[in-house]
C-alpha positions in Angstrom: 40.8 101.0 -243.4 43.0 101.7 -246.4 46.0 99.5 -247.0 48.4 102.4 -246.6 46.9 103.4 -243.3 47.1 99.7 -242.1 50.8 99.5 -243.1 51.7 102.6 -241.1 49.7 101.4 -238.0 51.7 98.1 -237.9 55.1 99.8 -238.5 54.1 102.1 -235.5 53.1 99.3 -233.4 56.4 97.7 -234.1 58.4 100.7 -233.3 56.4 101.3 -229.9 57.0 97.6 -229.1 60.7 97.8 -229.8 60.9 101.1 -227.7 59.1 99.4 -224.7 61.4 96.2 -225.1 64.5 98.5 -225.0 63.0 100.5 -222.0 62.2 97.3 -220.2 65.6 95.8 -220.8 67.4 98.9 -219.8 65.3 99.0 -216.8 66.1 95.6 -215.8 69.9 96.1 -216.3 69.7 99.1 -214.3 67.9 97.4 -211.3 70.1 94.2 -211.2 73.5 95.0 -212.6 76.2 94.1 -210.0 73.9 92.6 -207.7 74.6 89.0 -208.6 77.7 86.9 -207.8 78.9 83.8 -209.5 80.5 81.4 -207.0 83.4 79.1 -207.9 85.3 76.5 -205.8 88.7 75.1 -207.3 87.7 76.6 -210.6 84.3 74.9 -210.7 80.9 77.0 -210.8 78.7 76.3 -207.8 76.0 78.9 -208.6 74.8 82.4 -208.6 73.8 84.2 -205.5 72.4 87.6 -204.8 74.3 88.6 -201.7 77.8 87.6 -200.9 77.4 89.2 -197.4 74.7 86.8 -196.6 76.9 83.6 -197.5 79.9 85.2 -195.3 77.6 85.6 -192.6 76.0 82.1 -192.7 79.5 80.6 -192.8 80.6 82.6 -189.8 77.3 81.7 -187.9 77.5 78.1 -188.6 81.0 77.3 -188.0 81.1 78.1 -184.2 83.1 75.1 -183.5 86.1 76.4 -185.4 85.6 79.8 -183.8 85.8 78.2 -180.4 88.7 76.0 -181.2 90.9 78.8 -182.4 89.4 81.7 -180.4 88.6 83.8 -183.5 86.0 86.1 -184.4 85.5 85.1 -188.0 85.7 82.1 -190.1 86.0 82.3 -193.9 85.4 80.2 -197.1 87.8 77.6 -198.0 91.1 77.9 -199.9 90.0 77.9 -203.8 86.8 79.7 -203.2 86.2 82.6 -205.5 83.4 85.2 -206.1 83.0 87.1 -209.2 80.6 89.9 -209.9 78.1 88.5 -212.5 75.6 90.4 -214.7 72.4 88.2 -215.7 68.8 88.5 -216.7 68.2 84.9 -215.8 65.9 84.8 -212.6 67.3 81.4 -211.5 69.5 82.0 -208.4 71.2 79.8 -205.9 70.5 80.4 -202.2 73.3 81.0 -199.8 72.3 78.0 -197.9 72.8 75.9 -200.9 76.2 77.1 -201.6 77.2 76.7 -197.9 76.0 73.0 -197.9 78.0 72.5 -201.1 81.2 73.8 -199.9 81.3 72.6 -196.4 81.2 69.0 -197.7 84.0 69.7 -200.3 86.7 71.7 -198.6 87.7 73.0 -195.1 87.0 76.5 -194.1 89.8 79.1 -193.2 90.7 81.4 -190.6 92.8 84.5 -190.8 96.5 84.2 -189.8 100.1 84.2 -191.0 102.2 81.8 -193.0 105.9 81.6 -192.2 108.1 80.6 -195.1 111.7 79.1 -194.1 114.1 78.5 -196.9 117.2 76.5 -195.9 120.7 77.5 -196.9 122.2 74.1 -197.3 119.4 72.8 -199.5 118.0 75.6 -202.0 115.0 73.4 -202.8 114.1 72.6 -199.2 111.4 74.9 -197.8 109.2 74.6 -194.5 105.8 76.4 -194.0 104.5 77.1 -190.7 101.2 78.6 -189.7 100.2 81.0 -186.8 97.2 82.9 -185.8 99.2 85.8 -184.7 102.7 86.9 -186.0 103.5 87.7 -182.4 103.4 84.0 -181.5 106.3 83.4 -184.0 108.2 86.3 -182.9 108.0 85.1 -179.3 108.9 81.5 -180.3 111.9 83.0 -182.1 113.0 84.8 -179.0 112.5 81.7 -176.9 114.7 79.8 -179.3 117.5 82.4 -179.1 117.4 82.6 -175.3 117.6 78.8 -175.1 121.1 79.3 -176.4 122.1 82.6 -175.2 121.7 84.2 -171.7 118.5 86.5 -171.8 120.7 89.4 -170.3 123.4 89.1 -173.0 120.7 88.8 -175.9 118.7 92.0 -174.8 122.0 93.7 -174.2 123.0 92.8 -177.8 119.6 93.8 -179.4 119.4 97.2 -177.3 123.2 98.0 -178.2 123.9 98.1 -174.3 126.7 95.6 -174.2 129.4 96.5 -171.9 132.8 97.1 -173.8 135.6 94.4 -172.9 137.7 95.6 -170.0 141.0 93.5 -170.3 138.9 90.1 -170.4 135.4 89.4 -171.4 133.3 88.9 -174.5 130.7 90.6 -176.6 128.3 89.4 -179.3 129.4 90.9 -182.4 126.5 89.3 -184.6 123.6 87.2 -184.2 121.4 85.7 -187.1 119.6 82.7 -188.5 121.2 81.1 -191.5 117.7 80.4 -192.9 115.8 83.0 -195.0 112.6 83.7 -193.1 109.5 85.4 -194.4 106.1 85.9 -193.0 102.9 87.1 -194.6 99.2 87.5 -193.8 97.0 84.8 -195.4 93.8 82.8 -194.8 94.9 79.2 -193.5 92.8 76.2 -194.0 91.9 74.6 -190.6 92.9 71.1 -191.8 96.4 72.3 -191.8 98.5 72.4 -188.7 98.2 75.9 -186.9 100.2 76.9 -184.0 98.2 78.8 -181.5 100.9 79.3 -178.8 104.4 80.4 -178.7 105.4 77.5 -176.3 104.1 74.9 -178.8 106.0 76.5 -181.6 109.2 76.9 -179.6 109.1 73.1 -178.9 108.8 72.4 -182.6 111.6 74.8 -183.5 114.0 73.3 -180.8 113.1 69.6 -181.0 112.3 69.2 -184.6 109.2 67.6 -186.3 109.7 64.0 -185.2 110.8 64.4 -181.4 109.3 62.2 -178.9 109.0 63.8 -175.7 111.0 62.2 -172.9 111.4 63.0 -169.2 113.3 61.8 -166.2 112.1 61.8 -162.6 115.1 63.1 -160.5 116.1 60.5 -157.8 118.8 60.6 -155.0 122.3 61.0 -156.4 121.3 62.4 -159.7 123.3 65.2 -161.3 123.0 67.1 -164.5 126.2 65.4 -165.7 124.9 62.0 -164.6 121.5 62.4 -166.2 123.0 63.8 -169.5 125.3 60.6 -169.7 122.5 58.4 -169.1 120.4 59.9 -171.9 123.3 60.6 -174.3 123.1 64.2 -173.9 125.6 66.9 -173.7 125.1 68.8 -170.4 124.7 72.0 -172.6 122.0 70.3 -174.4 120.2 69.4 -171.0 120.4 72.9 -170.1 118.8 74.0 -173.2 116.0 71.7 -172.7 115.6 72.8 -169.0 116.2 76.3 -169.0 115.2 76.9 -165.3 118.7 75.3 -164.5 121.4 77.9 -165.0 124.6 75.7 -165.1 125.8 72.2 -164.8 126.1 72.7 -161.0 122.5 73.6 -160.4 120.8 71.8 -157.6 118.1 69.3 -158.7 115.2 68.5 -156.4 114.3 64.8 -155.8 111.0 64.0 -157.6 111.1 66.9 -160.1 110.7 65.9 -163.8 113.1 67.1 -166.3 113.2 67.1 -170.1 115.6 64.6 -171.7 114.5 64.8 -175.3 117.3 65.1 -177.9 117.5 68.7 -179.3 117.3 68.8 -183.1 116.8 72.5 -183.9 114.9 73.4 -187.0 116.6 76.6 -187.4 120.4 77.4 -187.3 121.4 80.4 -184.9 124.9 81.7 -185.5 126.4 83.8 -182.7 129.6 85.6 -183.7 131.7 86.4 -180.6 134.8 88.6 -179.9 136.5 87.5 -176.7 139.4 88.2 -174.9 140.5 85.6 -172.0 143.5 84.9 -169.8 144.4 81.1 -170.2 146.8 79.0 -168.4 149.6 77.4 -170.4 150.9 74.0 -169.0 154.4 73.5 -168.4 156.8 70.7 -169.7 158.5 68.3 -167.3 162.0 67.9 -168.0 164.7 65.4 -166.8 168.2 66.3 -166.7 171.2 64.1 -165.5 174.1 64.9 -163.3 177.0 62.4 -163.5 178.4 63.9 -160.3 175.3 62.6 -158.3 174.7 58.9 -157.3 172.4 57.0 -159.6 169.7 57.0 -156.9 169.6 60.8 -156.7 166.4 62.2 -158.0 165.3 65.8 -157.1 163.0 68.5 -158.5 165.5 71.4 -159.0 163.1 73.7 -160.9 159.4 74.1 -160.0 157.1 74.2 -162.8 154.9 77.3 -163.1 152.1 77.5 -165.6 152.1 80.5 -168.0 149.3 82.7 -168.8 148.5 84.0 -172.2 145.9 86.8 -173.1 144.2 85.5 -176.1 141.9 87.5 -178.2 139.6 85.4 -180.6 136.7 85.8 -182.9 134.7 82.5 -183.1 131.2 81.3 -184.0 128.8 79.3 -181.8 126.1 77.5 -183.9 123.0 76.7 -181.8 124.9 76.6 -178.7 127.8 74.6 -179.9 131.3 76.4 -180.7 131.9 76.1 -184.3 135.0 73.9 -185.1 137.0 76.8 -186.7 138.2 79.5 -184.4 140.3 82.6 -185.5 143.1 83.4 -182.9 143.6 87.1 -183.4 146.3 88.0 -180.9 148.2 86.5 -178.0 150.0 88.4 -175.3 152.1 86.5 -172.6 151.0 87.7 -169.1 153.3 85.3 -167.4 156.0 83.3 -168.9 155.8 79.3 -168.6 158.5 77.7 -166.5 159.2 74.1 -166.9 159.6 71.6 -164.2 163.1 70.2 -164.0 164.1 67.0 -162.3 167.8 66.1 -161.8 168.7 62.6 -161.7 172.1 61.1 -161.0 174.0 59.3 -163.5 173.9 59.6 -167.3 170.7 59.5 -169.5 170.1 56.0 -170.8 170.4 55.7 -174.6 167.3 56.0 -176.6 165.1 56.8 -173.5 163.1 59.8 -174.6 160.3 58.6 -172.1 162.4 60.0 -169.2 161.8 63.5 -170.1 159.0 63.4 -167.6 156.1 63.3 -170.0 155.8 60.8 -172.8 152.9 62.6 -174.6 153.3 65.9 -176.4 150.6 68.3 -177.4 149.6 67.8 -181.2 149.2 71.7 -182.1 150.7 74.9 -181.5 149.7 77.2 -178.5 147.6 79.0 -177.6 144.6 76.7 -178.7 140.9 76.2 -177.8 138.9 73.0 -177.3 135.8 73.4 -179.3 134.5 69.9 -178.7 135.5 67.5 -176.0 135.4 63.7 -175.5 131.6 63.9 -174.9 128.0 63.4 -176.2 127.1 66.0 -178.9 123.6 66.0 -180.5 122.8 62.4 -179.8 126.2 60.7 -180.7 129.4 60.4 -178.9 132.4 62.5 -180.1 135.3 60.4 -179.2 138.2 62.7 -179.5 139.2 66.4 -178.9 138.5 69.2 -181.5 141.5 71.4 -181.2 141.2 74.9 -182.9 142.5 78.4 -182.7 146.1 77.9 -184.1 144.9 78.8 -187.7 144.5 77.2 -191.0 147.9 75.8 -192.0 149.5 75.7 -188.6 151.7 72.8 -187.9 150.3 69.4 -186.4 152.8 67.4 -184.5 153.1 63.5 -183.5 152.0 63.3 -180.0 154.6 60.5 -179.3 157.1 58.3 -181.0 155.5 55.7 -183.5 155.1 54.5 -186.9 152.8 56.1 -189.6 150.2 53.2 -190.4 147.7 55.1 -192.5 147.2 58.2 -194.6 144.6 59.8 -196.5 145.2 62.7 -198.8 142.3 62.5 -201.2 140.0 65.0 -199.8 139.5 68.8 -200.5 141.1 71.2 -198.1 137.8 72.8 -197.3 135.0 70.3 -196.3 131.6 70.6 -195.1 129.3 69.3 -192.4 128.6 65.4 -192.9 131.0 65.1 -195.8 131.9 61.5 -196.1 135.3 61.9 -197.6 137.9 60.2 -195.8 135.2 58.5 -193.8 134.1 62.0 -192.5 137.7 62.5 -191.2 139.0 64.1 -194.4 142.6 63.9 -194.8 144.2 62.2 -191.9 147.2 60.3 -190.4 147.2 57.4 -187.9 150.3 56.5 -185.9 151.0 53.3 -183.9 152.7 53.8 -180.6 154.2 51.4 -178.0 151.9 49.9 -175.5 149.0 49.4 -178.1 148.3 53.1 -178.4 147.3 54.7 -181.7 146.6 58.3 -182.4 144.6 59.8 -185.3 145.0 63.4 -186.6 142.0 64.3 -188.8 140.7 67.1 -190.9 144.2 68.1 -192.1 145.4 69.8 -195.3 146.3 67.6 -198.3 150.1 68.4 -197.9 150.8 65.7 -195.3 154.7 65.4 -194.9 155.1 61.7 -193.8 154.5 58.4 -195.5 153.1 55.0 -194.5 155.9 53.1 -192.8 157.8 56.2 -191.7 159.1 56.4 -188.0 158.3 59.7 -186.3 159.5 61.2 -183.1 157.3 63.0 -180.6 157.1 66.7 -181.7 157.8 66.0 -185.3 155.7 67.8 -187.9 153.5 65.3 -189.8 151.0 67.9 -191.6 149.0 71.0 -191.1 145.7 72.0 -189.7 142.9 72.0 -192.3 139.1 71.7 -192.7 138.7 68.6 -194.8 136.1 66.0 -194.6 133.0 66.7 -192.3 134.2 69.9 -190.9 132.9 73.3 -190.0 136.1 75.1 -189.6 139.9 74.7 -189.4 140.7 72.3 -186.5 142.3 69.1 -185.4 140.4 66.2 -184.5 142.7 64.4 -182.2 141.7 60.8 -181.2 143.5 58.2 -179.1 142.6 54.4 -179.2 143.8 51.5 -177.4 144.1 48.9 -180.4 143.9 50.0 -184.0 141.0 52.4 -184.8 138.1 50.8 -186.6 139.8 47.5 -186.2 138.5 46.5 -182.9 140.3 49.3 -181.0 138.6 51.3 -178.2 138.7 55.2 -178.4 139.8 56.9 -175.1 139.7 60.3 -173.6 142.9 62.0 -174.9 142.8 64.2 -171.8 143.8 61.0 -169.8 147.2 61.1 -171.3 148.1 64.7 -170.2 146.5 64.9 -166.7 
């Protein structure tokens, strides 16, 4: 063969070979492109598989325990699992079984559900995440929380917009909301995380908090809701929230029954804005007058005392079943005038004897007022005073009895916040020493206190003005009475004992 022909043959052979190679590669690319999948776990490559469906089916088949535990139809790969479509001409593949064996030893598998994010108002950096299988579990739990604090009929009347209008007296819910920002979204949840599978379990968490230890009490002869609450340092309202089958404090208890006495520590903050109109009795004063024409032994009630009635319209807030300390008194209309009781005595009034006006203790605020917290247990600690509100920010505060000013605090902002330590949590305050070893405290006042240490004051004298300083959630007066100096060995007593 001539040299020229040989060269042509070689070139032709090369061309044919290249063509065959291109055809072969093209054919291979056409057959396998898009049929391989690169598997990653937390960013690390685990291998290449041909069928992702096979891997999903294997996980679902092998993880029967998870399916039974959570009553779900499907189990999914772990968090951090990723599949990417992969084109390769390498025949080396990893089996679905090998991938499964690798991931099951590294991470927990997931189930389909919802994650709830709770962002707290008082701490912008504080967030809480809850997991549920079904969003209806969370919705039902929220409803349970609301109806723990609010009568069910009132709640459904509010959300269905069927509340009856106020006819002379009564109340309606104007607004109802949680202070926290709550969002819910579908996701895949790792089974090594806490997953709430029932509304009852989630309700318990939302009402009692993450660290609550369940406590119960077996009812015995003589037990009442009040006595059980006292024993376990609960407010009766807190008992009723923990035991919703009892409607009020007078409910009958069955001997042998178990009741929940766990301290409530709500995770969420339910705010109920209420518009109310009520007829409230106003107590009368007892006066003593002297008639020199009568013998000294003469003493007679010459005018019967009659309690007045005021129709009071208020807008107030209740937070997790507890009245907010600040209450706005909108209007007050007199339905019946108060008539003081007058006792006539013979002779002349002894000089300096103000005690003979029939009542030695005067009320420390204007009227009408409302008691937002009594002398009682409240969320696990004892509230050793009366919280008096309703007369408004800046309204007068009066000395309850003659005495001497022994302590004053004026260094707190006029608007405080819950758990503020200013003034030892009392904010701006005054302490008065009285005869008989009594002391009175007037707390959460405005800074413009009008008396000084060492001043002598009379019953009914203005000493300052109602504020919301220190640990306070609204304008009110914290009125405490102590036998012995407060915080110096004295003992707080119920202020009502001085007026009843």
